[in-house]
N, C-alpha and C positions, 0 to 999 in steps of 0.2 A: 589533591583528591585523586584517587586511583579510577580507571575506567575498570567497573565490574562487569562489563559484558563478556559473554563465554562464546557466543557465536559471532563467526568471522562476518564483517559487513562489507557489502559491495556498493560503492558509490555508484548509483545507477539510476540514470534520468529516464523513466519510461511513462506514458500514460497509464492512469489508473482510473477506473470508474467505482464509485462506491455508492451503497445503498444501505440505508439506516434498517435494522431488524424490525423495529417497532412501526415501520411504515411512515414515519415522518418525512415528510416531502423537503428535500433540499433542492433548491432552485437550480444549483449548477453543481452536479455531482461528479464532476471530472476533476482531476488533479493529476500530479506529476511527482513520481517517487525522487528522492534524493538518495536514500539509503535503504539495502533490503538486506536483511539476514535469514537466517532459517526460523528466527525467533521473533522476529517482528520487522517493521519498516517505518518510514519516516516519509510523509509527502506533504505538498503544499497544495491547497486548493483556495478558491475564491470564499466557500463557507465549509464549516467543519461540524462534523457530528458533537454532540456533548461528550466528555470524559465520562468513561464508564458504560459507555454504550457499545453494542455489538453491531458491527457493519459487515457487509459482503463487499469484499474488493474483487475487482476482475482486472487482470492485467495480463500481457504476454511476456514472458520472460524469455529474452533474445538469445540466439544460438551461441552467442560468447559466453553465456553463463551457463548454458545447459549442456554445452559440449557438443551439441547435435542442431536439431531444427529449433525454432521458437516453440514454446510451450504455453498454451492459453491455460491459466489457473485460476480457479476461485478460492479466494481466501476468507475464513470467517475470523474476524478480529476483534479485539477490545480496544476501544480509545482510551490510552493511558494519559495523554498529555495534549493540550492545544495550545499553540503560542501565537501571539498576535501578529498581525502583518509586519509591523516594526521589527519583529525579532527574525524575519527571514529574508535572503537575499533578493528574492523575486517580488516582494512587497504582498504576498499572499499568506493566508493563515497557515501555520506548521502543525501538523499532526502526526503523533507518534501513536503507533498501533503494536499491540502484543498479538502475535499470530496464535489462534486456539486452534485451527484446524485447516487444512486446505484440500482441494480436489483438482487433480489434473482434468480440465475438460477435453482438450485434444492436442494433438503433437504440434500442430501449426495451424495458425488461423486459414481458415477455409478447407482444411483437410481432416475428416474425422479420425479418431484413433483406429 
């Protein structure tokens, strides 16, 4: 089986906060990314949104990835797959999301654009 992904993936473990668009409350809306590309990302979390749902993800891309300062980004994404805790290295649910849009909120935490 060949890998059909066209966007370069970055193995990157950074905190991510997620919020479900339909306001369904998730008890622990914090996760940690495992991979990020311009078209999607994979993160692990204690709880996961349902596949097909739209979420807002908030994360800070580090300077190593942006080539400058860290960048706070809000991402609108669709959940495409949820994996059980047994399928991940950290024992949390695995979540694959396809990026639909994003907005750079500020150039670095604590400093407006």
